[in-house]
FIKOLZA-1660 file (N, C-alpha, C; in steps of 0.1 Angstrom, whole numbers, plus 5000, padded with zeros to 4 digits):
% residues 266
   i   px   py   pz ch aa at
   1 3637 6896 1780  A  X  N
   1 3641 6910 1788  A  X CA
   1 3644 6918 1776  A  X  C
   2 3642 6929 1779  A  X  N
   2 3646 6940 1766  A  X CA
   2 3656 6945 1763  A  X  C
   3 3661 6948 1754  A  X  N
   3 3674 6959 1752  A  X CA
   3 3673 6972 1766  A  X  C
   4 3663 6977 1768  A  X  N
   4 3661 6993 1770  A  X CA
   4 3663 6985 1787  A  X  C
   5 3658 6976 1793  A  X  N
   5 3657 6970 1803  A  X CA
   5 3674 6968 1810  A  X  C
   6 3683 6963 1802  A  X  N
   6 3696 6961 1801  A  X CA
   6 3703 6979 1804  A  X  C
   7 3698 6983 1796  A  X  N
   7 3705 6999 1795  A  X CA
   7 3699 7006 1811  A  X  C
   8 3689 7004 1809  A  X  N
   8 3686 7011 1821  A  X CA
   8 3696 7004 1838  A  X  C
   9 3696 6996 1833  A  X  N
   9 3706 6987 1845  A  X CA
   9 3718 6989 1844  A  X  C
  10 3723 6991 1833  A  X  N
  10 3741 6992 1829  A  X CA
  10 3741 7007 1836  A  X  C
  11 3733 7016 1835  A  X  N
  11 3732 7029 1833  A  X CA
  11 3735 7033 1852  A  X  C
  12 3723 7024 1859  A  X  N
  12 3720 7025 1876  A  X CA
  12 3737 7021 1880  A  X  C
  13 3743 7007 1869  A  X  N
  13 3753 7004 1881  A  X CA
  13 3764 7015 1881  A  X  C
  14 3768 7019 1866  A  X  N
  14 3774 7029 1861  A  X CA
  14 3774 7040 1877  A  X  C
  15 3763 7048 1876  A  X  N
  15 3764 7057 1881  A  X CA
  15 3763 7054 1898  A  X  C
  16 3763 7042 1903  A  X  N
  16 3764 7037 1915  A  X CA
  16 3780 7033 1917  A  X  C
  17 3786 7033 1908  A  X  N
  17 3800 7028 1908  A  X CA
  17 3808 7048 1912  A  X  C
  18 3803 7054 1905  A  X  N
  18 3810 7064 1906  A  X CA
  18 3805 7071 1918  A  X  C
  19 3795 7071 1929  A  X  N
  19 3793 7078 1937  A  X CA
  19 3806 7076 1947  A  X  C
  20 3809 7092 1953  A  X  N
  20 3819 7094 1960  A  X CA
  20 3833 7093 1951  A  X  C
  21 3835 7094 1942  A  X  N
  21 3849 7096 1934  A  X CA
  21 3844 7106 1926  A  X  C
  22 3859 7107 1918  A  X  N
  22 3864 7123 1910  A  X CA
  22 3854 7112 1897  A  X  C
  23 3846 7119 1888  A  X  N
  23 3839 7114 1875  A  X CA
  23 3847 7121 1863  A  X  C
  24 3853 7112 1858  A  X  N
  24 3859 7120 1842  A  X CA
  24 3849 7112 1828  A  X  C
  25 3848 7127 1823  A  X  N
  25 3845 7118 1811  A  X CA
  25 3852 7123 1802  A  X  C
  26 3858 7109 1796  A  X  N
  26 3867 7109 1783  A  X CA
  26 3863 7104 1774  A  X  C
  27 3873 7106 1767  A  X  N
  27 3870 7100 1748  A  X CA
  27 3867 7086 1748  A  X  C
  28 3858 7081 1747  A  X  N
  28 3853 7066 1742  A  X CA
  28 3854 7059 1756  A  X  C
  29 3850 7064 1767  A  X  N
  29 3851 7059 1782  A  X CA
  29 3848 7068 1790  A  X  C
  30 3845 7063 1799  A  X  N
  30 3848 7072 1820  A  X CA
  30 3848 7063 1827  A  X  C
  31 3855 7072 1837  A  X  N
  31 3868 7072 1842  A  X CA
  31 3865 7079 1857  A  X  C
  32 3867 7070 1868  A  X  N
  32 3865 7070 1884  A  X CA
  32 3877 7066 1886  A  X  C
  33 3880 7082 1896  A  X  N
  33 3890 7079 1904  A  X CA
  33 3892 7085 1917  A  X  C
  34 3896 7078 1925  A  X  N
  34 3899 7081 1941  A  X CA
  34 3914 7081 1944  A  X  C
  35 3916 7089 1948  A  X  N
  35 3936 7093 1948  A  X CA
  35 3937 7087 1969  A  X  C
  36 3928 7090 1973  A  X  N
  36 3928 7089 1988  A  X CA
  36 3927 7073 1993  A  X  C
  37 3922 7061 1981  A  X  N
  37 3920 7048 1981  A  X CA
  37 3919 7041 1966  A  X  C
  38 3937 7039 1963  A  X  N
  38 3941 7032 1953  A  X CA
  38 3941 7023 1951  A  X  C
  39 3936 7016 1957  A  X  N
  39 3938 7001 1956  A  X CA
  39 3920 6995 1954  A  X  C
  40 3912 7003 1960  A  X  N
  40 3896 7001 1959  A  X CA
  40 3892 7003 1943  A  X  C
  41 3888 6989 1937  A  X  N
  41 3887 6985 1920  A  X CA
  41 3876 6997 1917  A  X  C
  42 3863 6996 1929  A  X  N
  42 3853 7000 1925  A  X CA
  42 3853 7012 1924  A  X  C
  43 3864 7026 1927  A  X  N
  43 3865 7036 1928  A  X CA
  43 3878 7041 1921  A  X  C
  44 3881 7038 1913  A  X  N
  44 3893 7033 1904  A  X CA
  44 3894 7028 1896  A  X  C
  45 3886 7029 1882  A  X  N
  45 3882 7028 1871  A  X CA
  45 3878 7032 1861  A  X  C
  46 3882 7021 1847  A  X  N
  46 3872 7032 1836  A  X CA
  46 3860 7023 1832  A  X  C
  47 3847 7027 1826  A  X  N
  47 3834 7017 1823  A  X CA
  47 3830 7024 1810  A  X  C
  48 3819 7020 1806  A  X  N
  48 3809 7027 1799  A  X CA
  48 3821 7030 1783  A  X  C
  49 3830 7022 1782  A  X  N
  49 3841 7020 1764  A  X CA
  49 3830 7018 1757  A  X  C
  50 3833 7026 1746  A  X  N
  50 3825 7026 1732  A  X CA
  50 3836 7027 1720  A  X  C
  51 3850 7023 1725  A  X  N
  51 3859 7023 1717  A  X CA
  51 3861 7010 1704  A  X  C
  52 3861 7018 1692  A  X  N
  52 3857 7006 1679  A  X CA
  52 3868 7006 1675  A  X  C
  53 3881 7013 1679  A  X  N
  53 3889 7007 1670  A  X CA
  53 3904 7003 1677  A  X  C
  54 3917 6999 1666  A  X  N
  54 3930 7000 1679  A  X CA
  54 3932 7014 1684  A  X  C
  55 3932 7020 1675  A  X  N
  55 3938 7038 1680  A  X CA
  55 3925 7039 1691  A  X  C
  56 3918 7037 1689  A  X  N
  56 3904 7042 1700  A  X CA
  56 3910 7034 1714  A  X  C
  57 3915 7021 1710  A  X  N
  57 3912 7012 1722  A  X CA
  57 3928 7019 1728  A  X  C
  58 3933 7022 1718  A  X  N
  58 3953 7029 1727  A  X CA
  58 3944 7044 1732  A  X  C
  59 3936 7050 1729  A  X  N
  59 3934 7060 1733  A  X CA
  59 3930 7060 1749  A  X  C
  60 3917 7049 1754  A  X  N
  60 3916 7045 1764  A  X CA
  60 3924 7040 1775  A  X  C
  61 3935 7031 1773  A  X  N
  61 3943 7026 1779  A  X CA
  61 3952 7040 1785  A  X  C
  62 3954 7048 1773  A  X  N
  62 3962 7060 1776  A  X CA
  62 3959 7074 1786  A  X  C
  63 3944 7072 1783  A  X  N
  63 3936 7078 1789  A  X CA
  63 3937 7075 1804  A  X  C
  64 3933 7061 1808  A  X  N
  64 3937 7055 1824  A  X CA
  64 3949 7055 1829  A  X  C
  65 3958 7057 1822  A  X  N
  65 3975 7059 1828  A  X CA
  65 3975 7072 1834  A  X  C
  66 3964 7080 1825  A  X  N
  66 3971 7095 1828  A  X CA
  66 3960 7098 1843  A  X  C
  67 3949 7093 1841  A  X  N
  67 3939 7097 1856  A  X CA
  67 3939 7090 1865  A  X  C
  68 3946 7073 1861  A  X  N
  68 3947 7063 1873  A  X CA
  68 3962 7063 1875  A  X  C
  69 3973 7073 1872  A  X  N
  69 3987 7069 1877  A  X CA
  69 3987 7068 1891  A  X  C
  70 3984 7071 1899  A  X  N
  70 3981 7063 1914  A  X CA
  70 3982 7052 1921  A  X  C
  71 3969 7045 1910  A  X  N
  71 3967 7031 1912  A  X CA
  71 3978 7018 1906  A  X  C
  72 3980 7013 1914  A  X  N
  72 3989 6998 1910  A  X CA
  72 3982 6990 1896  A  X  C
  73 3966 6989 1896  A  X  N
  73 3962 6984 1888  A  X CA
  73 3955 6991 1879  A  X  C
  74 3950 6985 1869  A  X  N
  74 3943 6990 1857  A  X CA
  74 3931 6983 1860  A  X  C
  75 3917 6987 1860  A  X  N
  75 3906 6981 1859  A  X CA
  75 3893 6985 1850  A  X  C
  76 3887 6975 1845  A  X  N
  76 3877 6980 1835  A  X CA
  76 3866 6971 1837  A  X  C
  77 3853 6979 1837  A  X  N
  77 3841 6972 1841  A  X CA
  77 3837 6973 1828  A  X  C
  78 3828 6961 1820  A  X  N
  78 3826 6959 1809  A  X CA
  78 3811 6953 1812  A  X  C
  79 3798 6958 1807  A  X  N
  79 3784 6951 1802  A  X CA
  79 3784 6948 1789  A  X  C
  80 3772 6941 1786  A  X  N
  80 3765 6938 1771  A  X CA
  80 3766 6950 1762  A  X  C
  81 3771 6964 1765  A  X  N
  81 3770 6969 1759  A  X CA
  81 3783 6974 1753  A  X  C
  82 3797 6968 1762  A  X  N
  82 3812 6968 1753  A  X CA
  82 3811 6962 1742  A  X  C
  83 3818 6971 1731  A  X  N
  83 3821 6965 1722  A  X CA
  83 3829 6956 1722  A  X  C
  84 3825 6939 1714  A  X  N
  84 3832 6927 1719  A  X CA
  84 3849 6933 1710  A  X  C
  85 3853 6938 1700  A  X  N
  85 3864 6939 1700  A  X CA
  85 3875 6942 1708  A  X  C
  86 3871 6954 1715  A  X  N
  86 3873 6961 1729  A  X CA
  86 3875 6949 1740  A  X  C
  87 3866 6943 1744  A  X  N
  87 3867 6930 1750  A  X CA
  87 3877 6918 1748  A  X  C
  88 3878 6918 1733  A  X  N
  88 3888 6907 1731  A  X CA
  88 3901 6912 1734  A  X  C
  89 3901 6928 1732  A  X  N
  89 3914 6936 1730  A  X CA
  89 3921 6931 1749  A  X  C
  90 3913 6936 1754  A  X  N
  90 3914 6931 1771  A  X CA
  90 3920 6920 1770  A  X  C
  91 3908 6910 1767  A  X  N
  91 3919 6895 1766  A  X CA
  91 3933 6891 1763  A  X  C
  92 3937 6900 1746  A  X  N
  92 3948 6897 1743  A  X CA
  92 3960 6902 1752  A  X  C
  93 3957 6916 1756  A  X  N
  93 3965 6922 1766  A  X CA
  93 3966 6917 1779  A  X  C
  94 3965 6909 1782  A  X  N
  94 3964 6899 1794  A  X CA
  94 3961 6907 1807  A  X  C
  95 3943 6913 1803  A  X  N
  95 3937 6915 1813  A  X CA
  95 3932 6902 1820  A  X  C
  96 3929 6902 1837  A  X  N
  96 3925 6889 1838  A  X CA
  96 3909 6894 1843  A  X  C
  97 3901 6881 1835  A  X  N
  97 3886 6886 1844  A  X CA
  97 3884 6882 1851  A  X  C
  98 3878 6891 1864  A  X  N
  98 3872 6885 1876  A  X CA
  98 3862 6878 1880  A  X  C
  99 3858 6873 1883  A  X  N
  99 3840 6865 1885  A  X CA
  99 3832 6873 1875  A  X  C
 100 3823 6865 1873  A  X  N
 100 3809 6875 1863  A  X CA
 100 3802 6877 1872  A  X  C
 101 3797 6887 1870  A  X  N
 101 3782 6892 1881  A  X CA
 101 3767 6888 1871  A  X  C
 102 3760 6880 1874  A  X  N
 102 3746 6881 1867  A  X CA
 102 3739 6893 1872  A  X  C
 103 3734 6903 1857  A  X  N
 103 3723 6912 1863  A  X CA
 103 3712 6906 1865  A  X  C
 104 3703 6903 1874  A  X  N
 104 3688 6899 1878  A  X CA
 104 3682 6908 1879  A  X  C
 105 3669 6914 1873  A  X  N
 105 3653 6919 1879  A  X CA
 105 3646 6912 1882  A  X  C
 106 3641 6919 1895  A  X  N
 106 3628 6911 1900  A  X CA
 106 3616 6913 1891  A  X  C
 107 3612 6907 1889  A  X  N
 107 3595 6899 1882  A  X CA
 107 3588 6898 1888  A  X  C
 108 3572 6907 1892  A  X  N
 108 3569 6905 1900  A  X CA
 108 3569 6909 1914  A  X  C
 109 3565 6901 1922  A  X  N
 109 3566 6900 1939  A  X CA
 109 3573 6892 1941  A  X  C
 110 3581 6892 1953  A  X  N
 110 3587 6885 1957  A  X CA
 110 3578 6872 1962  A  X  C
 111 3590 6862 1962  A  X  N
 111 3578 6847 1966  A  X CA
 111 3584 6844 1981  A  X  C
 112 3585 6848 1988  A  X  N
 112 3596 6846 1998  A  X CA
 112 3598 6858 2006  A  X  C
 113 3598 6866 2014  A  X  N
 113 3599 6875 2026  A  X CA
 113 3610 6872 2038  A  X  C
 114 3616 6861 2036  A  X  N
 114 3622 6857 2046  A  X CA
 114 3619 6862 2062  A  X  C
 115 3627 6860 2073  A  X  N
 115 3627 6858 2083  A  X CA
 115 3628 6870 2092  A  X  C
 116 3617 6874 2103  A  X  N
 116 3615 6888 2109  A  X CA
 116 3630 6892 2115  A  X  C
 117 3636 6901 2109  A  X  N
 117 3648 6906 2117  A  X CA
 117 3649 6927 2124  A  X  C
 118 3658 6925 2128  A  X  N
 118 3661 6935 2133  A  X CA
 118 3671 6944 2124  A  X  C
 119 3667 6953 2114  A  X  N
 119 3674 6962 2104  A  X CA
 119 3675 6972 2105  A  X  C
 120 3690 6978 2111  A  X  N
 120 3694 6990 2113  A  X CA
 120 3700 6999 2105  A  X  C
 121 3696 7012 2099  A  X  N
 121 3707 7017 2091  A  X CA
 121 3718 7022 2096  A  X  C
 122 3733 7021 2089  A  X  N
 122 3742 7024 2092  A  X CA
 122 3747 7040 2095  A  X  C
 123 3747 7047 2107  A  X  N
 123 3746 7061 2107  A  X CA
 123 3755 7063 2117  A  X  C
 124 3759 7058 2130  A  X  N
 124 3769 7067 2135  A  X CA
 124 3779 7059 2134  A  X  C
 125 3793 7065 2143  A  X  N
 125 3801 7056 2140  A  X CA
 125 3803 7044 2146  A  X  C
 126 3795 7042 2160  A  X  N
 126 3793 7027 2161  A  X CA
 126 3789 7016 2147  A  X  C
 127 3778 7025 2145  A  X  N
 127 3775 7012 2132  A  X CA
 127 3784 7013 2118  A  X  C
 128 3791 7022 2117  A  X  N
 128 3804 7018 2105  A  X CA
 128 3816 7010 2114  A  X  C
 129 3816 7012 2124  A  X  N
 129 3826 7004 2129  A  X CA
 129 3824 6990 2127  A  X  C
 130 3808 6987 2131  A  X  N
 130 3800 6975 2128  A  X CA
 130 3804 6967 2115  A  X  C
 131 3799 6977 2105  A  X  N
 131 3801 6974 2096  A  X CA
 131 3815 6971 2090  A  X  C
 132 3829 6976 2094  A  X  N
 132 3840 6975 2091  A  X CA
 132 3842 6956 2092  A  X  C
 133 3836 6957 2108  A  X  N
 133 3841 6939 2111  A  X CA
 133 3835 6930 2103  A  X  C
 134 3823 6932 2096  A  X  N
 134 3816 6923 2089  A  X CA
 134 3822 6924 2075  A  X  C
 135 3828 6936 2072  A  X  N
 135 3833 6935 2060  A  X CA
 135 3851 6928 2060  A  X  C
 136 3856 6928 2069  A  X  N
 136 3867 6919 2072  A  X CA
 136 3865 6907 2068  A  X  C
 137 3851 6898 2081  A  X  N
 137 3848 6885 2076  A  X CA
 137 3842 6883 2062  A  X  C
 138 3838 6895 2054  A  X  N
 138 3836 6891 2042  A  X CA
 138 3847 6889 2035  A  X  C
 139 3858 6899 2039  A  X  N
 139 3872 6895 2027  A  X CA
 139 3885 6882 2037  A  X  C
 140 3877 6882 2045  A  X  N
 140 3887 6870 2050  A  X CA
 140 3880 6853 2046  A  X  C
 141 3867 6857 2045  A  X  N
 141 3860 6847 2039  A  X CA
 141 3865 6840 2023  A  X  C
 142 3865 6856 2018  A  X  N
 142 3875 6852 2003  A  X CA
 142 3859 6846 1993  A  X  C
 143 3853 6843 1994  A  X  N
 143 3840 6836 1985  A  X CA
 143 3833 6847 1974  A  X  C
 144 3834 6858 1980  A  X  N
 144 3830 6871 1972  A  X CA
 144 3838 6877 1966  A  X  C
 145 3849 6877 1971  A  X  N
 145 3862 6886 1967  A  X CA
 145 3875 6873 1955  A  X  C
 146 3866 6863 1954  A  X  N
 146 3876 6850 1947  A  X CA
 146 3886 6849 1951  A  X  C
 147 3888 6844 1966  A  X  N
 147 3901 6840 1969  A  X CA
 147 3911 6853 1974  A  X  C
 148 3910 6863 1968  A  X  N
 148 3920 6875 1967  A  X CA
 148 3924 6877 1982  A  X  C
 149 3937 6883 1985  A  X  N
 149 3943 6880 1999  A  X CA
 149 3942 6900 2007  A  X  C
 150 3931 6899 2008  A  X  N
 150 3925 6913 2016  A  X CA
 150 3931 6917 2024  A  X  C
 151 3936 6928 2030  A  X  N
 151 3944 6929 2044  A  X CA
 151 3932 6938 2045  A  X  C
 152 3934 6941 2063  A  X  N
 152 3925 6948 2068  A  X CA
 152 3928 6963 2066  A  X  C
 153 3939 6968 2059  A  X  N
 153 3937 6981 2058  A  X CA
 153 3929 6985 2043  A  X  C
 154 3926 6977 2033  A  X  N
 154 3918 6975 2022  A  X CA
 154 3902 6970 2026  A  X  C
 155 3900 6964 2037  A  X  N
 155 3888 6963 2044  A  X CA
 155 3883 6978 2047  A  X  C
 156 3893 6983 2054  A  X  N
 156 3890 6997 2063  A  X CA
 156 3887 7008 2044  A  X  C
 157 3897 7006 2037  A  X  N
 157 3891 7019 2024  A  X CA
 157 3883 7013 2019  A  X  C
 158 3878 7001 2019  A  X  N
 158 3869 6999 2014  A  X CA
 158 3851 7001 2018  A  X  C
 159 3856 7002 2033  A  X  N
 159 3844 7006 2042  A  X CA
 159 3842 7023 2042  A  X  C
 160 3857 7027 2043  A  X  N
 160 3858 7044 2039  A  X CA
 160 3846 7048 2023  A  X  C
 161 3850 7043 2013  A  X  N
 161 3843 7047 1998  A  X CA
 161 3829 7043 2002  A  X  C
 162 3823 7033 2010  A  X  N
 162 3812 7032 2014  A  X CA
 162 3805 7042 2018  A  X  C
 163 3813 7045 2029  A  X  N
 163 3809 7058 2036  A  X CA
 163 3804 7073 2027  A  X  C
 164 3814 7072 2016  A  X  N
 164 3817 7082 2005  A  X CA
 164 3801 7082 1996  A  X  C
 165 3802 7072 1998  A  X  N
 165 3791 7068 1986  A  X CA
 165 3772 7068 1995  A  X  C
 166 3776 7071 2009  A  X  N
 166 3764 7068 2017  A  X CA
 166 3749 7080 2018  A  X  C
 167 3752 7091 2009  A  X  N
 167 3742 7097 2011  A  X CA
 167 3732 7095 2001  A  X  C
 168 3737 7081 1988  A  X  N
 168 3730 7081 1982  A  X CA
 168 3726 7065 1980  A  X  C
 169 3734 7060 1989  A  X  N
 169 3738 7045 1989  A  X CA
 169 3738 7036 2000  A  X  C
 170 3723 7035 2008  A  X  N
 170 3722 7031 2024  A  X CA
 170 3721 7019 2026  A  X  C
 171 3736 7018 2033  A  X  N
 171 3735 7009 2041  A  X CA
 171 3732 7005 2054  A  X  C
 172 3728 6992 2057  A  X  N
 172 3721 6986 2066  A  X CA
 172 3730 6973 2075  A  X  C
 173 3725 6971 2089  A  X  N
 173 3728 6960 2092  A  X CA
 173 3718 6955 2098  A  X  C
 174 3721 6940 2103  A  X  N
 174 3712 6930 2108  A  X CA
 174 3714 6928 2119  A  X  C
 175 3710 6930 2130  A  X  N
 175 3714 6928 2144  A  X CA
 175 3706 6916 2152  A  X  C
 176 3710 6909 2157  A  X  N
 176 3705 6898 2162  A  X CA
 176 3717 6896 2180  A  X  C
 177 3708 6897 2185  A  X  N
 177 3711 6893 2202  A  X CA
 177 3724 6908 2205  A  X  C
 178 3720 6921 2198  A  X  N
 178 3729 6927 2197  A  X CA
 178 3742 6929 2190  A  X  C
 179 3741 6921 2182  A  X  N
 179 3753 6918 2173  A  X CA
 179 3750 6920 2158  A  X  C
 180 3762 6927 2154  A  X  N
 180 3755 6931 2135  A  X CA
 180 3761 6918 2131  A  X  C
 181 3752 6908 2121  A  X  N
 181 3753 6895 2120  A  X CA
 181 3753 6895 2102  A  X  C
 182 3747 6908 2099  A  X  N
 182 3745 6909 2082  A  X CA
 182 3749 6921 2077  A  X  C
 183 3748 6922 2068  A  X  N
 183 3749 6940 2060  A  X CA
 183 3743 6936 2050  A  X  C
 184 3739 6951 2042  A  X  N
 184 3732 6952 2025  A  X CA
 184 3731 6964 2021  A  X  C
 185 3729 6966 2011  A  X  N
 185 3726 6980 2012  A  X CA
 185 3716 6982 1999  A  X  C
 186 3713 6998 1995  A  X  N
 186 3702 7000 1984  A  X CA
 186 3703 7014 1983  A  X  C
 187 3698 7015 1969  A  X  N
 187 3698 7029 1962  A  X CA
 187 3688 7027 1951  A  X  C
 188 3683 7042 1946  A  X  N
 188 3675 7045 1938  A  X CA
 188 3685 7053 1930  A  X  C
 189 3686 7048 1918  A  X  N
 189 3692 7053 1907  A  X CA
 189 3684 7066 1899  A  X  C
 190 3687 7075 1896  A  X  N
 190 3684 7090 1893  A  X CA
 190 3674 7088 1879  A  X  C
 191 3677 7072 1869  A  X  N
 191 3670 7069 1862  A  X CA
 191 3659 7061 1863  A  X  C
 192 3655 7059 1877  A  X  N
 192 3643 7055 1886  A  X CA
 192 3646 7038 1887  A  X  C
 193 3658 7035 1885  A  X  N
 193 3659 7017 1886  A  X CA
 193 3667 7019 1901  A  X  C
 194 3657 7008 1908  A  X  N
 194 3665 7005 1921  A  X CA
 194 3671 6995 1923  A  X  C
 195 3685 6997 1933  A  X  N
 195 3693 6983 1933  A  X CA
 195 3697 6978 1946  A  X  C
 196 3701 6965 1944  A  X  N
 196 3705 6960 1958  A  X CA
 196 3715 6956 1959  A  X  C
 197 3722 6957 1966  A  X  N
 197 3739 6953 1965  A  X CA
 197 3747 6948 1976  A  X  C
 198 3759 6947 1974  A  X  N
 198 3769 6939 1987  A  X CA
 198 3759 6937 1999  A  X  C
 199 3755 6924 1997  A  X  N
 199 3744 6916 2007  A  X CA
 199 3754 6905 2009  A  X  C
 200 3758 6905 2026  A  X  N
 200 3768 6893 2031  A  X CA
 200 3759 6889 2047  A  X  C
 201 3759 6877 2049  A  X  N
 201 3756 6873 2060  A  X CA
 201 3766 6867 2069  A  X  C
 202 3772 6865 2082  A  X  N
 202 3782 6856 2087  A  X CA
 202 3774 6843 2085  A  X  C
 203 3787 6835 2081  A  X  N
 203 3783 6818 2082  A  X CA
 203 3779 6818 2091  A  X  C
 204 3777 6819 2105  A  X  N
 204 3776 6811 2117  A  X CA
 204 3755 6811 2116  A  X  C
 205 3755 6827 2109  A  X  N
 205 3737 6834 2110  A  X CA
 205 3733 6828 2095  A  X  C
 206 3739 6818 2086  A  X  N
 206 3733 6817 2069  A  X CA
 206 3719 6810 2073  A  X  C
 207 3715 6805 2062  A  X  N
 207 3700 6796 2066  A  X CA
 207 3693 6797 2074  A  X  C
 208 3690 6813 2077  A  X  N
 208 3676 6818 2090  A  X CA
 208 3673 6826 2082  A  X  C
 209 3672 6830 2063  A  X  N
 209 3662 6839 2060  A  X CA
 209 3662 6849 2059  A  X  C
 210 3680 6854 2065  A  X  N
 210 3684 6867 2066  A  X CA
 210 3684 6877 2056  A  X  C
 211 3693 6866 2048  A  X  N
 211 3693 6875 2036  A  X CA
 211 3682 6878 2027  A  X  C
 212 3672 6871 2028  A  X  N
 212 3660 6870 2019  A  X CA
 212 3651 6886 2027  A  X  C
 213 3652 6882 2038  A  X  N
 213 3644 6897 2048  A  X CA
 213 3651 6908 2044  A  X  C
 214 3668 6911 2039  A  X  N
 214 3671 6923 2036  A  X CA
 214 3665 6925 2021  A  X  C
 215 3662 6916 2012  A  X  N
 215 3663 6917 1999  A  X CA
 215 3640 6922 1999  A  X  C
 216 3636 6915 2008  A  X  N
 216 3619 6921 2006  A  X CA
 216 3619 6934 2010  A  X  C
 217 3627 6937 2026  A  X  N
 217 3627 6950 2034  A  X CA
 217 3635 6964 2017  A  X  C
 218 3647 6959 2011  A  X  N
 218 3650 6967 2008  A  X CA
 218 3641 6974 1992  A  X  C
 219 3634 6961 1986  A  X  N
 219 3624 6957 1978  A  X CA
 219 3614 6967 1979  A  X  C
 220 3613 6966 1994  A  X  N
 220 3595 6978 1999  A  X CA
 220 3602 6991 2001  A  X  C
 221 3612 6991 2003  A  X  N
 221 3616 7006 2001  A  X CA
 221 3617 7011 1990  A  X  C
 222 3625 7008 1980  A  X  N
 222 3623 7006 1967  A  X CA
 222 3611 7010 1959  A  X  C
 223 3603 7004 1962  A  X  N
 223 3588 7004 1954  A  X CA
 223 3585 7017 1962  A  X  C
 224 3585 7023 1975  A  X  N
 224 3580 7034 1980  A  X CA
 224 3584 7049 1974  A  X  C
 225 3598 7043 1967  A  X  N
 225 3604 7056 1962  A  X CA
 225 3602 7054 1947  A  X  C
 226 3593 7046 1941  A  X  N
 226 3587 7043 1927  A  X CA
 226 3599 7039 1921  A  X  C
 227 3605 7031 1925  A  X  N
 227 3617 7025 1919  A  X CA
 227 3612 7011 1909  A  X  C
 228 3619 7014 1897  A  X  N
 228 3611 7002 1889  A  X CA
 228 3618 7000 1870  A  X  C
 229 3626 6992 1872  A  X  N
 229 3626 6983 1878  A  X CA
 229 3637 6979 1893  A  X  C
 230 3638 6969 1898  A  X  N
 230 3644 6962 1910  A  X CA
 230 3657 6955 1907  A  X  C
 231 3668 6952 1906  A  X  N
 231 3679 6945 1904  A  X CA
 231 3690 6944 1913  A  X  C
 232 3695 6933 1915  A  X  N
 232 3709 6929 1921  A  X CA
 232 3718 6923 1913  A  X  C
 233 3736 6922 1916  A  X  N
 233 3743 6914 1910  A  X CA
 233 3742 6901 1920  A  X  C
 234 3746 6889 1909  A  X  N
 234 3748 6879 1917  A  X CA
 234 3760 6872 1907  A  X  C
 235 3769 6868 1920  A  X  N
 235 3779 6859 1909  A  X CA
 235 3777 6848 1906  A  X  C
 236 3787 6843 1892  A  X  N
 236 3776 6835 1885  A  X CA
 236 3784 6823 1895  A  X  C
 237 3796 6826 1902  A  X  N
 237 3800 6811 1906  A  X CA
 237 3800 6809 1918  A  X  C
 238 3790 6816 1922  A  X  N
 238 3783 6815 1935  A  X CA
 238 3765 6809 1940  A  X  C
 239 3765 6801 1950  A  X  N
 239 3751 6797 1951  A  X CA
 239 3742 6809 1953  A  X  C
 240 3741 6822 1957  A  X  N
 240 3730 6830 1960  A  X CA
 240 3720 6833 1946  A  X  C
 241 3728 6832 1937  A  X  N
 241 3726 6833 1926  A  X CA
 241 3706 6824 1922  A  X  C
 242 3711 6809 1925  A  X  N
 242 3698 6802 1929  A  X CA
 242 3685 6808 1942  A  X  C
 243 3694 6816 1946  A  X  N
 243 3683 6818 1956  A  X CA
 243 3673 6827 1954  A  X  C
 244 3678 6839 1944  A  X  N
 244 3676 6854 1941  A  X CA
 244 3662 6848 1930  A  X  C
 245 3671 6835 1923  A  X  N
 245 3660 6831 1909  A  X CA
 245 3646 6828 1919  A  X  C
 246 3651 6821 1930  A  X  N
 246 3636 6812 1937  A  X CA
 246 3628 6826 1939  A  X  C
 247 3632 6839 1945  A  X  N
 247 3627 6847 1948  A  X CA
 247 3623 6859 1942  A  X  C
 248 3624 6854 1925  A  X  N
 248 3615 6860 1913  A  X CA
 248 3625 6867 1906  A  X  C
 249 3640 6873 1909  A  X  N
 249 3652 6875 1902  A  X CA
 249 3653 6868 1890  A  X  C
 250 3649 6875 1874  A  X  N
 250 3654 6867 1868  A  X CA
 250 3669 6878 1854  A  X  C
 251 3677 6869 1854  A  X  N
 251 3692 6868 1847  A  X CA
 251 3687 6882 1835  A  X  C
 252 3692 6889 1831  A  X  N
 252 3692 6900 1821  A  X CA
 252 3704 6903 1819  A  X  C
 253 3715 6901 1820  A  X  N
 253 3727 6903 1814  A  X CA
 253 3740 6900 1821  A  X  C
 254 3747 6900 1817  A  X  N
 254 3761 6900 1826  A  X CA
 254 3773 6907 1829  A  X  C
 255 3778 6913 1836  A  X  N
 255 3786 6925 1838  A  X CA
 255 3798 6920 1842  A  X  C
 256 3810 6924 1836  A  X  N
 256 3825 6916 1841  A  X CA
 256 3836 6926 1847  A  X  C
 257 3842 6924 1853  A  X  N
 257 3853 6935 1860  A  X CA
 257 3866 6926 1850  A  X  C
 258 3881 6938 1844  A  X  N
 258 3891 6931 1841  A  X CA
 258 3898 6940 1843  A  X  C
 259 3912 6931 1852  A  X  N
 259 3921 6940 1858  A  X CA
 259 3935 6934 1855  A  X  C
 260 3947 6945 1856  A  X  N
 260 3958 6940 1849  A  X CA
 260 3968 6946 1858  A  X  C
 261 3976 6941 1864  A  X  N
 261 3990 6951 1873  A  X CA
 261 3997 6958 1864  A  X  C
 262 4001 6967 1871  A  X  N
 262 4010 6977 1860  A  X CA
 262 4025 6977 1866  A  X  C
 263 4030 6970 1852  A  X  N
 263 4047 6966 1854  A  X CA
 263 4053 6972 1864  A  X  C
 264 4054 6986 1865  A  X  N
 264 4062 6990 1871  A  X CA
 264 4059 6988 1885  A  X  C
 265 4052 6987 1893  A  X  N
 265 4045 6982 1904  A  X CA
 265 4048 6972 1911  A  X  C
 266 4048 6959 1900  A  X  N
 266 4048 6950 1904  A  X CA
 266 4061 6946 1913  A  X  C
% end
């Protein structure tokens, strides 16, 4: 995989995280803030850090304090373009590294298209309510959130941020016998990259080809929009990465999330 491909994916992922939030172009970093949902990390964070020296590192942290004072966390997303010295500083300063994500790009065509599914776009209030129930189940299971104890209020805030992104980031439900059993989303980034994210299937509905079918449907739609490449993220600690590899996705780079509680809020 080339550096150009990694850069395209990094840019697309940053764009997706900024949807629905306030995007602040800082010095040596970008910051996204969402005062309405202060505990949602994806909409309150810094990314695209280019700081190379100790004074520049301190400047990034100061800008986060300035723009993210409404949050009890400081969250930084890094990828392969983040300076190594800055990542080392995060480790030194007791930022906790959350589970690593493997960004994987589709090479060629999918090797499997999964089961026949009823894929329904999330549009009306009943759809958003059904999505919320699935997100609550996802958070309660804890596999994708690395065992974090997340409240129903947090799940609701997460779905609210999903909704804020929905003009460009398209959520869908899989319906089985009138019940929503899975969800996922896709988006076409401005740089021409297609992304598939936030895939979840209820435990009782797994191993039936539902996740594969969502990936196939989303890939078709992204190809129809002219997207190339298409990528998705796989937690390095979870088994779906092997499914994605079997389908034809190949690793490009690692994406990391670093988190530290703000002392006065502990």
